[in-house]
DSSP file (Angstrom, degrees, kcal/mol; ACC not computed):
  #  RESIDUE AA STRUCTURE BP1 BP2  ACC     N-H-->O    O-->H-N    N-H-->O    O-->H-N    TCO  KAPPA ALPHA  PHI   PSI    X-CA   Y-CA   Z-CA
    1    1 A M              0   0    0      0, 0.0     2,-0.4     0, 0.0     0, 0.0   0.000 360.0 360.0 360.0 141.5    0.0    0.0    0.0
    2    2 A I        -     0   0    0      1,-0.1     2,-0.1     2,-0.0     0, 0.0  -0.677 360.0-127.1 -88.4 132.4    1.3    3.5   -0.9
    3    3 A S     >  -     0   0    0     -2,-0.4     4,-1.8     1,-0.1     5,-0.1  -0.347  14.8-120.4 -77.5 159.6    1.7    5.9    2.0
    4    4 A E  H  > S+     0   0    0      1,-0.2     4,-2.4     2,-0.2     5,-0.2   0.851 112.2  55.3 -67.7 -34.9    0.2    9.3    2.1
    5    5 A T  H  > S+     0   0    0      2,-0.2     4,-2.4     1,-0.2    -1,-0.2   0.893 106.8  50.4 -66.7 -38.3    3.6   11.0    2.4
    6    6 A F  H  > S+     0   0    0      2,-0.2     4,-2.5     1,-0.2    -1,-0.2   0.917 111.4  48.6 -64.2 -41.3    4.8    9.3   -0.7
    7    7 A M  H  X S+     0   0    0     -4,-1.8     4,-2.4     2,-0.2    -2,-0.2   0.897 111.3  49.9 -64.0 -41.0    1.7   10.4   -2.6
    8    8 A A  H  X S+     0   0    0     -4,-2.4     4,-2.1     2,-0.2    -2,-0.2   0.912 112.3  47.5 -64.9 -42.3    2.2   14.0   -1.4
    9    9 A Q  H  X S+     0   0    0     -4,-2.4     4,-2.3     2,-0.2    -2,-0.2   0.914 112.2  49.5 -65.0 -42.2    5.8   14.0   -2.5
   10   10 A A  H  X S+     0   0    0     -4,-2.5     4,-2.5     1,-0.2    -2,-0.2   0.896 110.1  50.9 -64.0 -40.0    4.9   12.6   -5.9
   11   11 A L  H  X S+     0   0    0     -4,-2.4     4,-2.4     2,-0.2    -1,-0.2   0.898 110.0  50.0 -64.5 -40.6    2.2   15.2   -6.3
   12   12 A R  H  X S+     0   0    0     -4,-2.1     4,-2.2     2,-0.2    -2,-0.2   0.911 111.6  48.2 -63.5 -42.5    4.7   18.0   -5.5
   13   13 A V  H  X S+     0   0    0     -4,-2.3     4,-2.4     2,-0.2    -2,-0.2   0.929 112.9  47.5 -64.2 -45.3    7.2   16.6   -8.0
   14   14 A V  H  X S+     0   0    0     -4,-2.5     4,-2.4     1,-0.2    -2,-0.2   0.902 111.9  50.0 -64.0 -41.1    4.6   16.3  -10.7
   15   15 A S  H  X S+     0   0    0     -4,-2.4     4,-2.2     2,-0.2    -1,-0.2   0.877 110.9  49.6 -67.5 -35.9    3.3   19.8  -10.1
   16   16 A R  H  X S+     0   0    0     -4,-2.2     4,-2.5     2,-0.2     5,-0.2   0.911 111.1  49.0 -67.1 -41.5    6.8   21.3  -10.2
   17   17 A I  H  X S+     0   0    0     -4,-2.4     4,-2.5     1,-0.2    -2,-0.2   0.912 111.8  49.4 -63.4 -41.5    7.6   19.5  -13.5
   18   18 A A  H  X S+     0   0    0     -4,-2.4     4,-2.5     2,-0.2    -2,-0.2   0.890 110.9  50.1 -64.4 -39.1    4.3   20.8  -14.9
   19   19 A A  H  X S+     0   0    0     -4,-2.2     4,-2.4     2,-0.2    -2,-0.2   0.920 112.3  46.5 -65.8 -43.6    5.1   24.3  -13.8
   20   20 A V  H  X S+     0   0    0     -4,-2.5     4,-2.6     2,-0.2    -2,-0.2   0.906 113.2  49.6 -65.2 -41.3    8.6   24.2  -15.4
   21   21 A A  H  X S+     0   0    0     -4,-2.5     4,-2.4    -5,-0.2    -2,-0.2   0.909 111.7  48.8 -64.3 -41.5    7.1   22.7  -18.6
   22   22 A G  H  X S+     0   0    0     -4,-2.5     4,-2.2     2,-0.2    -2,-0.2   0.904 112.3  48.0 -64.4 -41.2    4.5   25.4  -18.7
   23   23 A L  H  X S+     0   0    0     -4,-2.4     4,-2.3     2,-0.2    -2,-0.2   0.911 112.4  49.1 -65.2 -42.9    7.1   28.2  -18.1
   24   24 A A  H  X S+     0   0    0     -4,-2.6     4,-1.7     1,-0.2    -2,-0.2   0.897 111.2  50.0 -64.0 -39.9    9.4   26.7  -20.8
   25   25 A A  H  X S+     0   0    0     -4,-2.4     4,-0.6     2,-0.2    -1,-0.2   0.901 111.8  47.4 -66.3 -40.1    6.5   26.5  -23.3
   26   26 A S  H >< S+     0   0    0     -4,-2.2     3,-0.6     1,-0.2     4,-0.3   0.878 113.2  47.9 -70.6 -35.8    5.5   30.1  -22.6
   27   27 A L  H >< S+     0   0    0     -4,-2.3     3,-1.4     1,-0.2     4,-0.4   0.777 100.1  66.9 -74.0 -25.5    9.0   31.4  -23.0
   28   28 A S  H >X S+     0   0    0     -4,-1.7     3,-1.0     1,-0.3     4,-0.5   0.741  86.2  71.0 -67.7 -20.4    9.5   29.4  -26.2
   29   29 A A  T << S+     0   0    0     -3,-0.6     3,-0.4    -4,-0.6    -1,-0.3   0.781  92.4  58.1 -64.4 -25.4    7.0   31.7  -27.9
   30   30 A C  T X4 S+     0   0    0     -3,-1.4     3,-1.0    -4,-0.3    -1,-0.2   0.704  90.5  72.6 -76.3 -19.4    9.6   34.5  -27.7
   31   31 A L  T <4 S+     0   0    0     -3,-1.0    -1,-0.2    -4,-0.4    -2,-0.2   0.825  93.4  51.1 -69.6 -31.8   12.1   32.5  -29.7
   32   32 A G  T 3< S+     0   0    0     -4,-0.5     2,-0.5    -3,-0.4    -1,-0.2   0.468  82.3 110.8 -85.0  -0.8   10.4   32.8  -33.1
   33   33 A Y    <   -     0   0    0     -3,-1.0    -3,-0.0     1,-0.2    -4,-0.0  -0.630  46.8-170.0 -80.6 123.7   10.0   36.6  -32.9
   34   34 A E        -     0   0    0     -2,-0.5    -1,-0.2     2,-0.2     3,-0.1   0.704  31.1-129.6 -87.3 -21.3   12.2   38.3  -35.4
   35   35 A G  S    S+     0   0    0      1,-0.2    52,-2.0    51,-0.1     2,-0.5   0.408  75.1 101.5  89.3  -3.6   11.7   41.9  -34.1
   36   36 A V  E     -A   86   0A   0     50,-0.2     2,-0.4    52,-0.1    50,-0.2  -0.968  45.5-178.8-119.7 128.0   10.8   43.4  -37.5
   37   37 A V  E     -A   85   0A   0     48,-2.7    48,-2.7    -2,-0.5     2,-0.5  -0.992  12.1-156.6-127.9 127.9    7.2   44.1  -38.5
   38   38 A N  E     -A   84   0A   0     -2,-0.4     2,-0.3    46,-0.2    46,-0.2  -0.897  16.0-171.4-102.6 130.4    6.2   45.6  -41.9
   39   39 A R  E     +A   83   0A   0     44,-3.3    44,-2.2    -2,-0.5     2,-0.1  -0.877  42.5   4.3-119.5 152.3    2.8   47.4  -41.9
   40   40 A G  E    S-A   82   0A   0     -2,-0.3     2,-1.2    42,-0.2    42,-0.3  -0.376 111.9 -11.3  83.6-156.3    0.8   48.8  -44.7
   41   41 A A        -     0   0    0     40,-2.7     2,-0.9    -2,-0.1    -1,-0.1  -0.705  62.0-167.0 -88.3  94.7    1.3   48.5  -48.5
   42   42 A V        -     0   0    0     -2,-1.2     2,-0.3    -4,-0.1    -2,-0.1  -0.747  13.1-170.1 -85.9 108.7    4.9   47.2  -48.9
   43   43 A L        -     0   0    0     -2,-0.9     2,-0.2    37,-0.1    21,-0.1  -0.759  13.6-136.8-102.8 144.7    5.7   47.7  -52.5
   44   44 A D     >  -     0   0    0     -2,-0.3     4,-2.1     1,-0.1     3,-0.4  -0.636  24.5-114.6 -96.3 160.9    8.7   46.4  -54.4
   45   45 A S  H  > S+     0   0    0      1,-0.2     4,-1.9    -2,-0.2     5,-0.1   0.777 113.4  61.9 -66.5 -26.2   10.8   48.4  -56.8
   46   46 A R  H  > S+     0   0    0      2,-0.2     4,-0.6     1,-0.2    -1,-0.2   0.920 108.1  42.5 -65.1 -42.7    9.8   46.2  -59.7
   47   47 A S  H >4 S+     0   0    0     -3,-0.4     3,-1.0     1,-0.2     4,-0.4   0.931 116.0  46.9 -69.3 -46.1    6.1   47.1  -59.2
   48   48 A T  H >< S+     0   0    0     -4,-2.1     3,-1.0     1,-0.3    -1,-0.2   0.815 105.3  61.5 -68.2 -28.0    6.7   50.8  -58.7
   49   49 A G  H 3< S+     0   0    0     -4,-1.9    -1,-0.3     1,-0.2    -2,-0.2   0.706  95.9  61.7 -69.2 -19.2    9.1   50.9  -61.7
   50   50 A Q  T << S+     0   0    0     -3,-1.0     2,-0.7    -4,-0.6    -1,-0.2   0.656  80.1  96.9 -80.0 -15.8    6.2   49.9  -63.9
   51   51 A I    <   +     0   0    0     -3,-1.0    64,-0.1    -4,-0.4     3,-0.0  -0.660  54.0 169.2 -81.6 116.0    4.1   53.0  -63.1
   52   52 A K    >   -     0   0    0     -2,-0.7     3,-1.8    62,-0.1    60,-0.3  -0.894  42.3 -86.6-125.7 152.9    4.7   55.5  -65.9
   53   53 A P  T 3  S+     0   0    0      0, 0.0    60,-0.2     0, 0.0    53,-0.1  -0.325 114.4  31.4 -57.2 139.5    3.1   58.9  -66.8
   54   54 A G  T 3  S+     0   0    0     58,-2.8    59,-0.1     1,-0.3    52,-0.0   0.261  84.4 134.5  94.2 -10.5    0.1   58.3  -69.0
   55   55 A M    <   -     0   0    0     -3,-1.8    57,-2.6    57,-0.1    -1,-0.3  -0.509  59.8-112.9 -72.4 137.1   -0.9   54.9  -67.5
   56   56 A P  B  >  -E  111   0B   0      0, 0.0     4,-1.6     0, 0.0     3,-0.5  -0.331  20.1-116.9 -70.5 154.8   -4.6   54.6  -66.8
   57   57 A A  H  > S+     0   0    0     53,-1.8     4,-2.4     1,-0.2     5,-0.2   0.840 113.0  58.5 -60.5 -36.3   -5.8   54.3  -63.1
   58   58 A Q  H  > S+     0   0    0      1,-0.2     4,-1.9     2,-0.2    -1,-0.2   0.883 106.1  48.7 -62.8 -37.6   -7.1   50.8  -63.7
   59   59 A Q  H  > S+     0   0    0     -3,-0.5     4,-1.7     2,-0.2    -1,-0.2   0.859 108.9  53.3 -71.2 -34.8   -3.7   49.6  -64.7
   60   60 A V  H  X>S+     0   0    0     -4,-1.6     4,-3.2     2,-0.2     5,-0.5   0.925 110.1  47.9 -62.9 -44.4   -2.1   51.2  -61.7
   61   61 A M  H  X5S+     0   0    0     -4,-2.4     4,-1.8     1,-0.2    -2,-0.2   0.874 110.3  51.7 -66.0 -36.2   -4.6   49.4  -59.4
   62   62 A A  H  <5S+     0   0    0     -4,-1.9    -1,-0.2    -5,-0.2    -2,-0.2   0.842 117.3  40.1 -66.8 -32.2   -3.9   46.1  -61.2
   63   63 A T  H  <5S+     0   0    0     -4,-1.7    -2,-0.2    -5,-0.1    -3,-0.2   0.918 132.0  20.2 -82.6 -46.8   -0.1   46.6  -60.7
   64   64 A L  H  <5S-     0   0    0     -4,-3.2    -3,-0.2     1,-0.3    -2,-0.2   0.642  99.7-132.2-101.4 -17.7    0.0   48.1  -57.1
   65   65 A G     << -     0   0    0     -4,-1.8    -1,-0.3    -5,-0.5    -2,-0.1  -0.415  55.0 -19.3  91.8-174.6   -3.3   47.0  -55.6
   66   66 A T  S    S-     0   0    0     -2,-0.1    12,-0.0     1,-0.1    -5,-0.0  -0.470  76.2-114.9 -68.8 134.1   -5.8   49.1  -53.7
   67   67 A P        -     0   0    0      0, 0.0    13,-0.2     0, 0.0     3,-0.1  -0.306  12.0-125.8 -69.4 154.9   -4.2   52.3  -52.3
   68   68 A S  S    S-     0   0    0     11,-1.3     2,-0.3     1,-0.2    12,-0.2   0.889  89.2 -15.8 -64.2 -39.5   -4.0   52.8  -48.6
   69   69 A T  E     -B   79   0A   0     10,-1.9    10,-3.0     0, 0.0     2,-0.3  -0.973  63.4-139.6-157.6 163.8   -5.8   56.1  -48.9
   70   70 A T  E     -B   78   0A   0     -2,-0.3     8,-0.2     8,-0.2     2,-0.1  -0.828  40.5 -81.1-124.1 165.7   -6.8   58.6  -51.6
   71   71 A S        -     0   0    0      6,-2.4     4,-0.4    -2,-0.3     6,-0.1  -0.391  34.3-137.0 -66.1 145.6   -6.8   62.4  -51.7
   72   72 A T  S    S+     0   0    0      1,-0.1     2,-0.6     2,-0.1    -1,-0.1   0.752  88.1  60.4 -78.3 -23.7   -9.9   63.8  -50.0
   73   73 A V  S >  S-     0   0    0      1,-0.1     3,-0.7     0, 0.0    -1,-0.1  -0.915 128.4 -19.7-110.0 113.4  -10.5   66.5  -52.6
   74   74 A G  T 3  S-     0   0    0     -2,-0.6    -2,-0.1     1,-0.2    -1,-0.1   0.153  86.1-112.1  83.9 -20.6  -11.1   65.2  -56.2
   75   75 A G  T 3  S+     0   0    0     -4,-0.4    -1,-0.2     1,-0.1    -3,-0.1   0.802  73.4 138.4  63.1  29.3   -9.6   61.8  -55.6
   76   76 A D    <   +     0   0    0     -3,-0.7    30,-3.4    -6,-0.1     2,-0.3   0.280  57.1  54.6 -93.0  12.3   -6.8   62.7  -58.0
   77   77 A A  E     - C   0 105A   0     28,-0.2    -6,-2.4    -6,-0.1     2,-0.4  -0.994  62.5-158.9-144.5 138.5   -4.0   61.1  -55.9
   78   78 A W  E     -BC  70 104A   0     26,-2.6    26,-2.7    -2,-0.3     2,-0.4  -0.936  10.8-157.5-114.6 139.9   -3.5   57.6  -54.5
   79   79 A Y  E     -BC  69 103A   0    -10,-3.0   -10,-1.9    -2,-0.4   -11,-1.3  -0.971   8.7-164.2-123.1 129.4   -1.2   57.0  -51.6
   80   80 A Y  E     - C   0 102A   0     22,-2.5    22,-2.6    -2,-0.4     2,-0.4  -0.945  19.4-165.8-110.6 109.1    0.4   53.6  -50.7
   81   81 A V  E     + C   0 101A   0     -2,-0.6   -40,-2.7    20,-0.2     2,-0.3  -0.816  12.4 169.8-105.2 132.6    1.6   53.9  -47.1
   82   82 A S  E     -AC  40 100A   0     18,-2.7    18,-2.2    -2,-0.4     2,-0.3  -0.967   9.5-170.5-137.7 156.5    4.1   51.5  -45.5
   83   83 A Q  E     -AC  39  99A   0    -44,-2.2   -44,-3.3    -2,-0.3     2,-0.5  -0.997  10.5-154.1-148.1 141.3    6.0   51.4  -42.2
   84   84 A R  E     -AC  38  98A   0     14,-3.3    13,-2.4    -2,-0.3    14,-1.6  -0.977  18.2-177.1-118.5 123.3    8.8   49.2  -40.8
   85   85 A I  E     -AC  37  96A   0    -48,-2.7   -48,-2.7    -2,-0.5     2,-0.4  -0.887   7.2-162.3-119.6 152.8    9.1   48.9  -37.1
   86   86 A E  E     +AC  36  95A   0      9,-2.4     9,-2.0    -2,-0.3     2,-0.3  -0.983  14.8 161.1-131.6 144.5   11.6   47.1  -35.0
   87   87 A R        -     0   0    0    -52,-2.0     7,-0.1    -2,-0.4     3,-0.1  -0.962  40.6-125.6-157.0 151.4   11.6   46.0  -31.3
   88   88 A Q  S    S+     0   0    0     -2,-0.3     2,-0.3     5,-0.3    -1,-0.1   0.931  94.4  12.2 -65.7 -46.5   13.6   43.4  -29.3
   89   89 A F  S >  S-     0   0    0      4,-0.1     3,-1.8   -54,-0.1    -1,-0.1  -0.904  81.2-109.5-130.8 158.6   10.6   41.6  -28.0
   90   90 A A  T 3  S+     0   0    0     -2,-0.3    -1,-0.1     1,-0.3     4,-0.0   0.774 118.4  48.2 -60.2 -27.7    6.9   41.7  -28.8
   91   91 A F  T 3  S+     0   0    0      2,-0.1    -1,-0.3    -4,-0.0    51,-0.1   0.424  93.8  96.0 -95.0   1.9    6.0   43.5  -25.5
   92   92 A M  S <  S-     0   0    0     -3,-1.8     2,-0.0     1,-0.1     0, 0.0  -0.473  88.9 -85.6 -86.6 160.8    8.8   46.1  -25.8
   93   93 A P        -     0   0    0      0, 0.0    -5,-0.3     0, 0.0     2,-0.2  -0.335  49.6-117.2 -63.4 148.9    8.2   49.7  -27.2
   94   94 A Q        -     0   0    0     -7,-0.1     2,-0.4    -3,-0.1    -7,-0.2  -0.529  17.0-152.7 -90.6 156.1    8.5   49.9  -31.0
   95   95 A N  E     -C   86   0A   0     -9,-2.0    -9,-2.4    -2,-0.2     2,-0.6  -0.989  16.2-135.1-127.9 119.4   11.0   51.9  -33.0
   96   96 A I  E     +C   85   0A   0     -2,-0.4   -11,-0.2   -11,-0.2     3,-0.1  -0.644  29.2 170.6 -77.0 117.8   10.0   53.2  -36.5
   97   97 A T  E     +     0   0A   0    -13,-2.4     2,-0.3    -2,-0.6   -12,-0.2   0.700  63.7  11.1-101.5 -24.4   13.0   52.4  -38.7
   98   98 A D  E     -C   84   0A   0    -14,-1.6   -14,-3.3    21,-0.1     2,-0.3  -0.985  55.6-179.5-154.8 144.1   11.5   53.2  -42.1
   99   99 A Q  E     -C   83   0A   0     -2,-0.3     2,-0.4   -16,-0.2    21,-0.3  -0.977   8.9-174.9-145.5 131.3    8.3   54.8  -43.5
  100  100 A R  E     -C   82   0A   0    -18,-2.2   -18,-2.7    -2,-0.3     2,-0.4  -0.974  13.7-169.8-130.5 141.9    7.4   55.2  -47.1
  101  101 A V  E     -CD  81 118A   0     17,-2.5    17,-3.1    -2,-0.4     2,-0.7  -0.955  10.1-164.1-127.2 111.3    4.5   56.9  -48.9
  102  102 A Y  E     -CD  80 117A   0    -22,-2.6   -22,-2.5    -2,-0.4     2,-0.4  -0.869  13.9-164.3 -96.9 115.4    4.4   56.1  -52.6
  103  103 A A  E     -CD  79 116A   0     13,-3.1    13,-2.5    -2,-0.7     2,-0.5  -0.856  12.7-166.3-108.4 133.7    2.1   58.7  -54.2
  104  104 A V  E     -CD  78 115A   0    -26,-2.7   -26,-2.6    -2,-0.4     2,-0.4  -0.978  11.4-159.1-117.8 118.5    0.5   58.4  -57.7
  105  105 A Y  E     -CD  77 114A   0      9,-3.0     8,-3.7    -2,-0.5     9,-1.4  -0.833   7.3-160.6-102.8 134.2   -1.0   61.7  -59.0
  106  106 A F  E     - D   0 112A   0    -30,-3.4     6,-0.2    -2,-0.4     2,-0.1  -0.781  10.6-133.5-112.6 154.0   -3.6   61.6  -61.8
  107  107 A D    >   -     0   0    0      4,-2.4     3,-1.7    -2,-0.3     6,-0.1  -0.264  47.9 -81.5 -89.1-173.0   -4.8   64.2  -64.2
  108  108 A K  T 3  S+     0   0    0      1,-0.3    -1,-0.0     2,-0.1    -2,-0.0   0.767 130.1  55.9 -64.4 -26.4   -8.5   64.9  -64.9
  109  109 A S  T 3  S-     0   0    0      2,-0.1    -1,-0.3   -53,-0.0     3,-0.1   0.234 118.7-109.1 -91.2  14.9   -8.7   61.9  -67.4
  110  110 A K  S <  S+     0   0    0     -3,-1.7   -53,-1.8     1,-0.2     2,-0.3   0.839  75.1 135.2  60.8  37.1   -7.5   59.5  -64.6
  111  111 A K  B     -E   56   0B   0    -55,-0.2    -4,-2.4   -54,-0.1    -1,-0.2  -0.882  67.6 -92.0-109.4 147.9   -4.1   59.0  -66.3
  112  112 A V  E     +D  106   0A   0    -57,-2.6   -58,-2.8    -2,-0.3    -6,-0.3  -0.388  41.0 177.1 -62.1 125.8   -0.9   59.1  -64.3
  113  113 A Q  E     -     0   0A   0     -8,-3.7     2,-0.3     1,-0.4    -7,-0.2   0.843  64.2 -28.7 -93.7 -47.2    0.5   62.6  -64.2
  114  114 A R  E     -D  105   0A   0     -9,-1.4    -9,-3.0   -62,-0.1    -1,-0.4  -0.975  53.8-136.8-161.8 164.8    3.5   61.9  -61.9
  115  115 A V  E     -D  104   0A   0     -2,-0.3     2,-0.3   -11,-0.2   -11,-0.2  -0.919  14.2-167.8-126.3 155.5    4.7   59.7  -59.1
  116  116 A A  E     -D  103   0A   0    -13,-2.5   -13,-3.1    -2,-0.3     2,-0.5  -0.996  12.0-153.9-143.3 145.8    6.5   60.5  -55.9
  117  117 A D  E     -D  102   0A   0     -2,-0.3     2,-0.4   -15,-0.2   -15,-0.2  -0.937  18.5-169.1-123.1 105.8    8.2   58.3  -53.3
  118  118 A Y  E     -D  101   0A   0    -17,-3.1   -17,-2.5    -2,-0.5     2,-0.2  -0.764   3.8-171.8 -99.6 140.5    8.4   60.0  -49.8
  119  119 A G    >   -     0   0    0     -2,-0.4     3,-1.4   -19,-0.2     4,-0.3  -0.458  45.7 -79.0-115.4-170.1   10.5   58.7  -47.0
  120  120 A M  G >  S+     0   0    0    -21,-0.3     3,-1.2     1,-0.3   -20,-0.1   0.826 125.6  61.5 -61.7 -32.3   10.9   59.4  -43.3
  121  121 A E  G 3  S+     0   0    0      1,-0.2    -1,-0.3   -22,-0.1     3,-0.0   0.674  98.9  58.4 -69.9 -15.3   13.1   62.4  -44.1
  122  122 A D  G <  S-     0   0    0     -3,-1.4     2,-0.3     2,-0.0    -1,-0.2   0.512 120.0 -14.0 -92.5  -5.9   10.1   64.0  -46.0
  123  123 A G  S <  S-     0   0    0     -3,-1.2     3,-0.0    -4,-0.3    -4,-0.0  -0.891  82.4 -62.8-168.1-164.2    7.7   64.1  -43.1
  124  124 A K        -     0   0    0     -2,-0.3    -3,-0.0     1,-0.1    -2,-0.0  -0.713  60.3 -86.2-102.8 155.9    6.7   62.9  -39.6
  125  125 A P        -     0   0    0      0, 0.0     2,-0.4     0, 0.0    -1,-0.1  -0.287  42.4-125.7 -60.7 142.9    6.0   59.3  -38.6
  126  126 A I        -     0   0    0     -3,-0.0     2,-1.0     1,-0.0    -3,-0.0  -0.747  11.2-135.2 -91.8 134.9    2.4   58.1  -39.1
  127  127 A D        -     0   0    0     -2,-0.4     3,-0.2     1,-0.2    -1,-0.0  -0.791  23.7-177.1 -91.0 101.2    0.6   56.7  -36.1
  128  128 A F        -     0   0    0     -2,-1.0     2,-0.3     1,-0.2    -1,-0.2   0.998  65.8 -29.4 -64.0 -71.4   -1.1   53.6  -37.6
  129  129 A I        +     0   0    0      1,-0.1    -1,-0.2     2,-0.0     0, 0.0  -0.905  60.5 158.6-150.5 119.8   -3.0   52.4  -34.5
  130  130 A T        +     0   0    0     -2,-0.3     2,-0.1    -3,-0.2    -1,-0.1   0.191  32.7 133.8-123.6  15.1   -1.9   52.9  -30.9
  131  131 A R        -     0   0    0      2,-0.0     2,-0.4     1,-0.0    -2,-0.0  -0.429  32.3-172.3 -68.0 138.0   -5.3   52.4  -29.2
  132  132 A T        -     0   0    0     -2,-0.1    -2,-0.1     0, 0.0    -1,-0.0  -0.967  21.2-129.6-127.9 149.3   -5.3   50.2  -26.2
  133  133 A T        -     0   0    0     -2,-0.4     2,-0.1     0, 0.0    -2,-0.0  -0.868  24.7-133.7 -98.9 119.3   -8.2   48.9  -24.2
  134  134 A P        -     0   0    0      0, 0.0     2,-0.3     0, 0.0     0, 0.0  -0.399  19.5-150.4 -70.5 149.2   -7.9   49.5  -20.4
  135  135 A T        -     0   0    0      2,-0.1     2,-0.1    -2,-0.1     0, 0.0  -0.823  20.5-100.4-117.2 158.7   -8.7   46.6  -18.2
  136  136 A A  S    S+     0   0    0     -2,-0.3    -1,-0.0     3,-0.0     0, 0.0  -0.425  83.3  24.7 -75.0 151.8  -10.1   46.5  -14.7
  137  137 A G  S    S-     0   0    0     -2,-0.1    -2,-0.1     2,-0.1     2,-0.0  -0.270 106.0 -24.7  90.0-176.8   -7.7   46.0  -11.7
  138  138 A P        -     0   0    0      0, 0.0     2,-0.7     0, 0.0    -2,-0.0  -0.299  64.4-114.6 -70.3 155.0   -4.0   46.6  -11.4
  139  139 A E        -     0   0    0     -2,-0.0     2,-0.3     0, 0.0    -2,-0.1  -0.815  34.0-166.2 -93.1 117.5   -1.8   46.6  -14.4
  140  140 A Y        -     0   0    0     -2,-0.7     2,-0.2     4,-0.0     3,-0.0  -0.788  14.5-132.4-102.2 145.4    0.7   43.8  -14.4
  141  141 A H     >  -     0   0    0     -2,-0.3     4,-2.3     1,-0.1     5,-0.2  -0.485  35.6 -99.6 -85.0 167.1    3.7   43.5  -16.6
  142  142 A L  H  > S+     0   0    0      1,-0.2     4,-2.1     2,-0.2     5,-0.2   0.919 121.6  43.9 -56.7 -50.2    4.4   40.2  -18.4
  143  143 A L  H  > S+     0   0    0      1,-0.2     4,-2.8     2,-0.2     5,-0.3   0.874 110.8  55.2 -67.4 -36.3    7.0   38.8  -16.0
  144  144 A Q  H  > S+     0   0    0      1,-0.2     4,-2.2     2,-0.2    -1,-0.2   0.928 110.0  46.9 -60.7 -44.1    5.0   39.9  -12.9
  145  145 A G  H  X S+     0   0    0     -4,-2.3     4,-1.7     2,-0.2    -2,-0.2   0.910 114.3  46.2 -64.1 -43.3    2.0   37.9  -14.2
  146  146 A M  H  X S+     0   0    0     -4,-2.1     4,-2.2    -5,-0.2    -2,-0.2   0.924 114.1  47.6 -66.9 -43.9    4.0   34.8  -15.0
  147  147 A L  H  X S+     0   0    0     -4,-2.8     4,-2.5     1,-0.2    -1,-0.2   0.867 109.7  52.8 -68.2 -35.1    5.9   34.8  -11.7
  148  148 A S  H  X S+     0   0    0     -4,-2.2     4,-1.3    -5,-0.3    -1,-0.2   0.894 110.9  47.6 -66.8 -37.4    2.7   35.3   -9.6
  149  149 A K  H  X S+     0   0    0     -4,-1.7     4,-0.6     2,-0.2    -2,-0.2   0.901 113.5  47.3 -68.5 -40.5    1.1   32.3  -11.3
  150  150 A V  H >X S+     0   0    0     -4,-2.2     3,-1.1     1,-0.2     4,-0.6   0.907 109.8  52.8 -67.6 -40.7    4.1   30.1  -10.8
  151  151 A S  H >< S+     0   0    0     -4,-2.5     3,-0.7     1,-0.3    -1,-0.2   0.801 102.1  60.3 -66.9 -26.9    4.5   31.2   -7.2
  152  152 A N  H 3< S+     0   0    0     -4,-1.3    -1,-0.3     1,-0.2    -2,-0.2   0.724  96.1  62.8 -70.5 -20.2    0.8   30.2   -6.6
  153  153 A L  H <<        0   0    0     -3,-1.1    -1,-0.2    -4,-0.6    -2,-0.2   0.757 360.0 360.0 -74.9 -23.8    1.6   26.6   -7.6
  154  154 A F    <<        0   0    0     -3,-0.7    -1,-0.2    -4,-0.6    -2,-0.2   0.441 360.0 360.0-103.0 360.0    4.1   26.1   -4.8
C-alpha cells in the first residue's frame, strides 16, 4: 500500500515538473520573434518601376493593388503607405526604422501625371494604430503575471 507522504511528495514533484514545462512553453513563444514588422502597403521596386506617366488608373490598381488612402478632394491622388518597425521583444516599445509613402498623382482623365516616393526624411512618422483597451484591476507586466502564477503553484 502506498503511504500518504509518498503520494504528497509525488504530487509535489509532478506539479513542479508541470510548472517548469508550462514556463518553458510560454518562454519558447519568444524564440520565433524576429523583431521586424512591416505594416501597410509594402511595394517592391519592380512594381513601382512599372508605373509611368500616361498609364490609366485601372492599370495602376492592377499593378500596385488598392491604395492605402486617396486624396480627399477630387480623388486625383492615391497613396500607398508602409512602415517598418523594430523591437527586441513583442512586448517592448516599438522603434520606427522606415516609413514610405508612394504617391501616384492623376490628371482629370485618370491617367498618371506623376509619381513620388516619400520617406521618413520628408515628413513625420504616421501613427497607424496605438489604441489600447484599459482593463479593470491593477496593471501587471508580463513577468509579474507569470511569476505570480508560478508562485501560486508552490
